[in-house]
N, C-alpha and C positions, 0 to 999 in steps of 0.2 A: 362177202365177195371174195373173189380169188384173183391173183394177178400172176402174170408170167412176163419175165424179162428174158429176151433172146439177144445175146451179145455176139457180134461177129467181128473178129479181130484178126484174121489171117491176111495174107498178102492180096488176096483177091476180093476182100470185103469192100474195098473202095469202089470197084467196078460194080459190085452188086448194088451198093447204095446209089450209085449214078443211075442205074437201071431203075430201081425202085423209086427214085425221085421222078425220073422221066415218065414213069407209068403209074404214078400214084392215083390217077383217075380210075385205074383198074383195081388197085389194092384196097381203096376206101369202101366200095360196095361188097367186096369179098369179105372183109373184116366185119362190116355191119351186118352181113348175113348170118353171122354165128349167133346161135341161140344164147340168150342172156347177155349179149354185148353190152358193156357199159362205155368203154373208151379204148382208144388205140393211139399210140404215139410212136413215130418213127424219128430217130435222131442220129446225127453223125457224130463220131467221136474221132480221136486223133488216128486211130488205126482202123476204122471201119464205121461201125455203128451199133445200134441196138433198137429193139422194138419193146414197147411196154404195152401189154394188153390186160385190161380188167374186164372181168365177166361176173355174172351173178353167182356162178358156181364152177366146180371143177370140170363138169361136162363141157361147158362153154370153153374154158381154157384148153381142154384136149382137143376140141374141135377147131380152135383157133391155130393151134400148133399144126394140126394136120393140114388145114387149108394153106397156111404159110408155107409149109413143106412142099405140098403139091404144086403150089404156084412157082415157088423157086425152081423146082424140078423141071416143070413145064416151060418156064420162060427165061430161066437163067442157068440152065444146065451147062452151057458151054462156058460160063464163067469159072465153074468149079471152086466156088467158095467152100471152105470147110464147114463142118457142122458147127452151130452156134453153141455157146455155153448157155445153159438154160437154168434160170433161177425162178423159183415159184413160191407162193405161200398165200396166206389169208391176209386180207386187207384189214388194217387196224382203223385207218382213217383215210377218207377219199374226199377231196374238195374239188368243186367245179367252179 
């Protein structure tokens, strides 16, 4: 399995996470449609928030990044949040 963490921490990130929370009913099916989807978590932090996506392979991770980027461009373009810091890697252990 592969994982990607997208961290948003610029001054517009709070507004982005307000929108994501308000429209989570759209975000869930979007992320579940990613081939090889395992799990998705969206969390707030002091300066914005982050998402954690786990997929069976790198192709799924790449698709999740593309879908997230497209959704934000289409639905949150006016917020002008900066690009996220992206961290990724192979999953060592995953508990549910």
